[in-house]
N, C-alpha and C positions, 0 to 999 in steps of 0.2 A: 546807204551804200555799205556793202558787207565789209567787215573788218578783215576778211580773208585776203583782201588785196594788199595787206601789209605783211603777209607771211613770207618768210624767206624762200620756201620751196616754190610758191607761186611766182615770186619775183624771178627766180631762176628759170622757171618754165616760160615766162613771158620773154625774158631776155633771149632764150634759145629760139623761141618762135619768131621774134623780130630780127635777130642778128645772126643766127646760126646759118652756116653754109648747108647746102643739101647734104653733104657728107656728114657734117656734125649732127644734123637732125636725124638722119636715117641710119647711122652706124648701128649695126647689130639688129636692125629691124627686119626680121625674116618675112614679115607680111608683104614687104615691098620688093623682095628680091626678084630680079628678072625684069623689073619695070624700067624702061629707059628714062622715063620722066614721071615724077609724082606732082600732080597739080596741087596748088594750095600752099606751097612752101614759101612764097614771097608775097603773102597777103598784104602786109603793110605797104609795100611798094605798089601793089596792084590797085589798091583803093585810090591811089593818087593817079597813076598813069592810065588805068583802064577806064576811069570814070571822068577825069577832067577833060573838058573840051578845049584842047590847046589851040584849035583854029580860031577861037574867039580873041586871041591875043596876037598882036603883031610882035615880031621879035624884039623890037626896040622897047616895047612895054614890059617885057617879061622880067627884066631886072628891077622893076619898080613896083611890083605887085606886093600886096600885104595879105597874109594868110593867118587864119586861126585854126589850130588843130586842137579840138576840144575832145577830151577823153583820149589824150595822146598816148597813154600807157607809158612804155619806156622809150618812146620817142622816134621810132624808125620812120614813121610817115612824116614826122616833123622834119627830119633831115632830108627826106625826099623832096618835100616842099621847098626846102632851102636851095635846091638846085635851080628853082624857077623864080623864087620870090626874094625880094630885098629884106623882108622882115617876116618872121614866123613867130606868132605867139602860141605857145604850146602849154596846155593846161590839163592837169589830171587831179583827181581827188586823192590819189594815193601818194603820200610823202615818200614811201619807199621807191615807187616807180620814178618819181621826179628826181630823187637823189641819184638813182642809177643813170638816168638820162644825162644828168649834169656831169657825172664822172666820165661817161663816154664823150661828151661834148668837150671836156678838158683834155682829151687824148689819152685817157687811162684805159688800160685793159681791165676787164672785170672777170675774175674767176667765177665760174658757174658750175653748179652741181647738175650734171645730166644723168638721169637715172637709167640704169640697164635693167634692173628689176625694181619692184616696188620699194625696196629698202637698200639697194646697192647703187651708189652714185659713182660716177667718174668725173673728175674735174677737168673742165676745158676752159679756154679763155676766149672772150669775145671783145670786139672793139668797134669803134665808129666806122661806118662804111667809107670807102674812098670816094673822091670826086663830089663830096657834098660841101656845104658852107656852114659849118656848125656855129660860126660866130654870128650868123643871121638869126639864130633861134633863141628865144627867151622862154625858158621853162619856169613854170610856176604851179603851185598847188592851188586848186580852186574847185568850186562846185558848179557843175554845168547848169544846175537849176537856179543858181543865184550868182550870175556873173556881174562884174562891175558895170555900172551904167555908162561909163566913158570908155569902154573897151574897143568898140568898133568905130567906124565900119571897116569891113574887109572886102577884098576882091574875091577871096576864096575862104569858105568855111568848110572844114573837113571834120566829120564825126563818124568814126568807125567803131562798130560793135559797142555802142554806148547806149542807145535809146532804151533797149529792153533791160538795162541794168539800173535805170533810174527809178526812184520811188514815186516821183511825180513827173513823168515825161512831158506832160503838157506845159509845165513850167519852163522847160528847156525850149520847146518848140515855139512858145509865144515870144521868146526873145529874139528869134532869128531875123525877123524883118528889120530890126535895128542893127543887127550885126553884119548884114550883107549889103554891099553897095548896089544901087540900081545897075543891072547888067551883070552883077557878080554871080558866082556859082556856089551852090551848096551841094556838098557830097555827103549823102547819108547812107551808111552801110549798117545793116542789122541782120542777125540771124533769126530775128523774130522769136526768140526763145523766152517767152514771157513766163515768169515764175513769181509766186508770192514771196519767195525768199528775198526778192528785190522790189517787186511792185505789187502792191495790194490789188486784189481783183477789180475793185471799183476804179482803179487808175489805169487799167490795161485797156487796149482797144477792144471794142465790142464786135468789130468785124476784122477785116484784114489790116495788117500793119500799114500797107501802102495807102489804103483808103484813110486810115487814121492820120497819117502824115499829110496826105493831100487835103483833107478837110481842115487840118490845123493851119496849113499854109495857104489856104484858098484866098485869092485876091491879091496876094503878094508874090507868089512864086509860081512858075510854070515848070512842070515835069518835062525834061528834055530826053532822058534816056534811062533805061534800067537794065542792069546786067546781074547775073548771079555769079559771085566770086567764091570759089572754094577756099577753105583754109584748113590746115592740118597742124594740130598741136600735139607734141610728144608728151605723154605722161611717163612712159618708160619704153624700153625697146620692144615690148610685146603689146603695148597699149597706146593707141593714138586716137585723138578726137578728130573726126572728119566731119566737117560741116560746110554749109554754104551761107553766104551773106547776101541778102537782097540789097544791091547797091544802086541807088538812084541819084541822078544829077538834076538839080533844079536851078533855074535862073531867076534871079530877083527882077521883078517888073519895075 
């Protein structure tokens, strides 16, 4: 895993991506002027609510569900899952990301440097979203490729923009049958941006990412739906990363 995920600038970029309001993210962005709505500003929430099949749960069961948010980054999707689940285990490889998530969980505002130009920041403050249940979330540093044997099982496992950042993605995928309960849901979102910076060529899919996931989960999971979710990350006011993430929902047999 790249040491870049511990850098302060990247931490602030991810905090803005996860917790910034539309206005905070787009302020000064001339490229989006005149647009009534910019897709991809609420990606962390969308990977939960656009992918999760809520009709599989009766209302009385929703407060008893257990979820794993693996590769949780700074925790926005973890807090979203806490609206639905009694317990959310949230794990990320970055100590800096987990520390920031715990600060937000404790009710603290975090000062963030949002860049107007490549070297000119403006300080803004971000906080935990309202109407979530932060006390239900347990944040921890961990390795998606080497999770504890006694961690599962879960009703929901959520992994957003994680797979193509792992040095050996197969090690993560082979753990999933033990992590998801029978009838439980797996949400896998990935922009399929494979790079040797993170994953050696021999460990990358030889065909499509979806086929790679399907073959890895064969016999234990069934693909139920797939959507493409856009996401927008601000580098500075004149530069934004605009991508889509292939988001698939699988049910454990």
